[in-house]
C-alpha positions in Angstrom: -0.2 -0.2 -0.2 1.2 3.3 -0.9 1.0 6.2 1.8 0.3 9.7 0.6 3.0 11.7 2.6 0.5 14.7 2.2 -2.0 12.7 4.1 0.2 12.0 7.2 0.0 14.4 10.0 3.1 15.9 10.9 4.3 15.7 14.7 3.5 19.4 16.2 6.4 21.4 16.9 6.3 24.2 19.8 6.6 27.2 17.5 3.6 25.6 15.5 -0.3 27.0 15.7 -3.3 25.7 17.8 -6.4 26.6 18.5 -8.0 26.5 22.1 -11.6 26.9 21.6 -12.1 30.4 19.7 -8.4 31.6 20.8 -6.1 30.9 17.6 -2.3 30.8 19.0 0.6 31.5 16.4 2.8 29.2 18.7 2.5 26.4 21.8 4.2 29.0 24.3 1.9 30.0 27.0 3.0 32.5 29.7 2.3 31.6 33.3 -0.3 33.4 35.5 2.1 35.1 37.6 1.4 37.0 40.8 3.7 40.6 40.3 1.9 42.8 42.9 2.3 46.0 40.5 -1.5 47.1 40.7 -1.0 49.5 43.7 -3.7 49.9 46.2 -6.3 50.6 43.7 -5.9 47.3 41.7 -6.0 48.9 38.4 -3.6 48.3 35.9 -1.6 51.3 34.9 1.1 51.8 32.6 3.9 49.7 33.9 1.4 46.3 33.7 0.7 47.6 30.1 4.1 47.7 29.0 4.8 44.1 30.7 2.5 42.3 29.0 2.8 44.2 25.9 6.5 43.3 26.0 5.4 39.7 25.8 2.9 39.6 23.1 4.9 37.3 20.9 3.9 33.9 23.1 1.0 32.2 21.6 -1.4 33.0 24.7 -0.6 35.3 27.5 -2.5 34.2 30.9 -2.8 37.1 32.9 -2.0 37.1 36.8 -4.6 36.3 39.2 -7.3 39.0 39.6 -9.7 39.1 42.1 -13.4 39.2 41.3 -14.6 41.0 44.0 -12.8 42.9 46.8 -13.2 40.9 49.7 -11.4 37.7 47.5 -7.9 39.7 47.0 -5.1 37.5 48.2 -2.2 39.8 47.7 -1.2 43.4 48.2 -1.0 45.0 45.0 -2.8 42.4 43.3 -4.8 43.5 40.3 -8.9 43.4 40.4 -11.6 43.2 37.9 -14.2 44.1 40.3 -14.9 47.5 39.2 -15.4 49.5 35.8 -12.3 51.3 36.4 -10.6 48.0 37.0 -11.9 46.6 33.6 -10.9 49.7 31.9 -7.3 49.4 33.1 -7.2 45.8 31.9 -8.8 46.9 28.3 -5.8 48.9 27.9 -3.9 46.0 28.5 -5.8 44.0 25.9 -5.3 46.4 23.3 -1.6 46.8 23.9 -1.2 43.1 23.3 -3.3 42.8 20.8 -1.9 45.7 18.7 1.4 43.2 18.9 -0.7 40.6 17.6 -0.8 38.7 20.7 -3.3 36.9 22.4 -4.4 37.1 26.1 -7.1 35.5 28.5 -7.7 37.1 32.0 -7.1 34.6 35.1 -10.1 35.3 37.6 -8.8 34.1 41.1 -10.7 34.3 44.4 -8.2 33.5 47.4 -10.6 31.8 49.8 -8.9 31.6 53.0 -5.7 32.6 51.5 -6.1 36.4 52.3 -6.0 38.4 55.3 -8.5 41.2 56.7 -5.2 43.6 56.3 -5.3 42.6 52.6 -8.9 42.7 51.6 -9.7 45.8 53.5 -11.1 44.2 56.5 -13.5 42.4 54.9 -14.7 38.8 55.8 -12.9 36.1 55.1 -14.7 33.1 53.6 -13.9 29.5 52.7 -15.6 26.0 52.4 -14.7 25.2 56.1 -13.5 27.3 59.2 -10.0 25.7 59.1 -6.9 28.0 58.7 -3.9 27.9 56.5 -1.0 27.0 58.9 1.3 29.8 57.8 1.5 33.4 57.4 1.1 36.0 54.8 2.4 39.3 53.8 0.2 42.0 54.4 0.4 46.0 54.6 1.3 45.6 58.1 4.0 43.0 57.3 3.6 39.2 58.0 0.9 37.9 59.7 -0.7 34.4 60.5 -3.4 33.4 57.9 -6.9 33.9 60.0 -9.5 31.2 60.6 -12.0 31.5 57.8 -16.0 31.5 58.3 -17.5 28.7 56.8 -19.8 29.7 53.5 -23.5 29.5 53.5 -25.2 28.2 50.8 -26.0 31.8 49.7 -22.1 33.2 50.2 -21.6 30.0 47.8 -23.9 31.5 45.1 -23.1 35.0 45.7 -19.2 33.8 44.6 -20.5 32.1 41.9 -22.3 35.2 40.6 -19.0 37.3 41.1 -17.1 34.8 39.0 -19.7 35.3 36.1 -19.5 39.1 36.3 -15.6 39.3 36.7 -15.7 37.1 33.1 -18.2 39.6 31.2 -16.4 42.6 32.5 -13.0 40.9 31.3 -15.0 40.0 27.8 -16.5 43.1 27.4 -12.9 44.8 28.2 -11.4 43.1 24.8 -9.7 39.8 26.9 -9.8 36.9 23.9 -10.9 34.7 26.8 -10.9 33.9 30.9 -9.4 31.1 32.9 -10.9 30.3 35.9 -8.5 29.6 38.9 -9.5 26.6 40.5 -5.5 25.3 41.7 -2.9 26.8 44.0 -4.9 26.1 46.9 -7.2 29.0 46.3 -11.3 29.0 47.0 -12.0 26.1 44.2 -9.4 24.0 45.4 -10.3 24.7 48.8 -13.5 22.9 48.0 -12.3 20.4 45.8 -9.8 19.2 48.8 -10.9 17.1 51.9 -8.3 18.9 53.9 -9.8 22.1 53.5 -13.4 21.1 52.7 -15.2 19.5 56.0 -18.6 20.2 54.9 -21.6 17.9 55.5 -24.3 19.5 52.9 -24.1 18.9 49.4 -20.9 20.8 48.7 -18.6 18.5 50.7 -18.0 14.7 51.8 -17.9 12.8 48.9 -15.7 13.6 46.0 -18.8 14.3 43.7 -19.8 17.1 46.4 -16.6 18.3 46.7 -16.4 19.2 42.8 -19.9 20.3 42.5 -19.0 24.2 43.3 -16.2 23.9 40.7 -18.4 22.5 38.3 -21.1 25.0 38.7 -18.8 28.1 38.3 -17.2 27.2 35.3 -20.6 25.9 33.7 -22.1 29.4 34.6 -18.9 31.0 33.3 -19.3 29.6 30.1 -22.9 29.8 29.7 -22.1 33.7 30.2 -19.1 34.3 27.7 -19.2 31.0 25.8 -17.7 27.9 26.4 -15.1 28.1 23.7 -13.6 31.4 25.6 -13.0 29.5 29.2 -10.2 27.5 30.5 -9.6 26.0 33.8 -6.7 25.5 35.8 -6.4 22.7 38.4 -3.6 21.5 40.3 -4.3 18.2 41.3 -1.7 16.5 44.2 -0.3 19.7 44.4 0.4 20.9 48.2 0.0 24.7 48.0 -2.2 26.4 50.9 -2.6 23.1 52.6 -5.0 21.4 50.3 -3.4 18.0 51.0 -4.5 16.0 47.9 -2.5 12.7 49.0 -5.1 10.0 48.3 -4.6 9.1 44.6 -7.9 7.3 44.2 -9.7 10.3 45.9 -7.9 12.5 43.8 -9.0 10.7 40.7 -12.3 10.5 41.8 -12.6 14.1 42.6 -10.9 15.3 39.4 -12.2 12.5 37.1 -15.6 13.7 38.6 -15.0 17.2 37.6 -13.6 17.0 33.9 -16.1 14.4 33.0 -19.1 17.0 34.2 -17.0 19.5 32.1 -16.5 17.5 29.4 -19.8 18.3 27.5 -19.1 22.0 27.7 -16.5 22.3 25.2 -14.1 24.5 26.9 -11.1 26.4 25.2 -8.7 24.3 27.2 -7.9 22.3 30.8 -4.5 23.6 32.2 -2.9 21.3 34.6 -0.1 22.1 37.3 1.6 18.7 38.1 5.1 17.3 38.3 4.5 14.5 36.0 2.5 16.0 33.3 2.8 13.2 31.3 1.9 10.8 34.2 -0.8 8.5 34.4 -3.0 11.2 36.3 -2.5 14.1 34.2 -3.0 12.0 31.1 -6.1 10.0 32.3 -7.8 13.5 32.9 -6.6 14.6 29.4 -8.3 11.6 28.1 -11.7 11.9 30.2 -11.8 15.9 29.3 -11.6 15.3 25.6 -10.2 18.7 24.7 -7.0 20.6 24.6 -4.7 20.2 27.3 -1.9 23.0 28.4 0.6 21.8 30.9 2.7 23.9 33.5 5.4 21.7 35.8 5.0 25.0 37.9 8.0 26.0 40.2 8.7 22.3 41.5 11.2 21.4 39.2 13.2 24.5 38.5 12.7 26.8 35.6 11.0 25.3 32.2 13.8 24.9 29.4 13.5 25.4 25.9 14.0 21.3 25.8 11.5 20.2 28.4 9.1 22.4 26.3 9.9 20.8 23.0 9.8 17.6 24.7 6.5 17.8 26.3 5.2 18.9 22.6 7.0 16.2 20.6 6.1 13.6 23.0 2.3 14.8 23.0 1.7 15.2 26.6 -0.1 18.4 26.0 -1.0 20.6 23.3 0.6 23.7 24.5 3.2 24.4 27.1 3.1 26.8 30.4 6.3 28.8 30.9 6.9 31.1 33.8 10.3 32.4 35.4 12.1 32.2 31.5 9.3 34.6 30.4 9.5 37.3 32.9 13.4 37.3 32.3 13.1 37.4 28.3 9.9 39.1 27.1 11.2 38.1 23.6 11.4 34.4 24.6 9.9 33.0 21.5 12.4 34.5 19.5 15.1 33.2 21.7 14.0 29.7 21.7 13.4 29.3 18.1 16.9 30.6 17.1 18.3 29.0 20.1 20.0 32.2 21.3 21.1 32.6 25.2 18.6 33.7 27.6 18.6 36.5 30.6 18.8 35.0 34.1 15.6 35.9 36.2 16.3 38.4 39.3 13.9 36.5 42.1 14.5 39.1 44.4 12.9 41.9 42.4 9.8 39.4 41.2 7.4 41.1 44.0 7.7 45.1 44.0 6.1 48.4 42.9 8.4 49.0 39.8 9.9 48.5 36.8 13.1 47.1 37.8 13.0 43.1 37.2 9.7 43.9 35.8 9.9 45.7 32.2 13.6 46.4 31.8 14.9 42.7 31.1 16.7 43.2 27.4 15.7 42.2 24.5 17.8 40.4 21.8 18.8 43.5 19.9 19.8 45.3 23.3 21.6 42.4 24.9 
């Protein structure tokens, strides 16, 4: 039998285009959502943030830093929000700058849940699935302080939080975002519902894996109905111990997250983003199979900075449709060009990751200036 070479699908490369729902990516390098605390006390993206994201528009897709949907859910001093029209207008300037450079950008909606403090969120109440505090400290406007014990959410407060996600998503799309990513990872509110360590409820939102997955399913479904599923992604981090979520039982993890992706599959979401130490391992690939849609993967901060070789390998081994890159993109706004040409990279300056100014934020040199 003669095989027509033109009919054989080529192995995709890191630099080939891909569509995530309605979002067309020029390449498969995705900028990780990284908190950089440059939005000041107003939470409104300003000139500095506009320039930061504009510089990195050559990646296939930018996922913005976590952005709070309402003031009580703010998790960091200097974090941007999309709780007001003024904040949305600031994001509109960011989106326009990225689009002017030919880029694509989605806004990550992040409710911190119990991962905040009254000295961060303006003295507002701290809500979570259960009244269990994170064992640790957080940086507030008054210095480091222990995490407070949150209040267990009522059913009405769960419904209100869902509506905040929907309103934030609508604001983002109306402001010009190509889509939104729902943050269901890293120990924040949605993962707090998923984790048996953080969720000890006895109502319909706690107990069984199916009940613990319910709130996340409801949020993602409502956002998809509001702005179109083909513009919505979900980020999860099963088994990743951030914020005391402690998902240590693989059977429970598979039951919980399996239920989640099974219920979301019919929606036809733009993508599923998974943060895990083994993107090509059994758990992630089983969730990918059951999700039956586009997968982007993220090694996270655990294995060191993502390298060109690692990213190439993830695509060539078909572990994912796109690869999320963090620190390398902080230090190299023109990372796509550097990786395509095999050029040297700038080294990140971790001591400047968090702060108010341009240093270590928008002053990393481009190739022609290096």
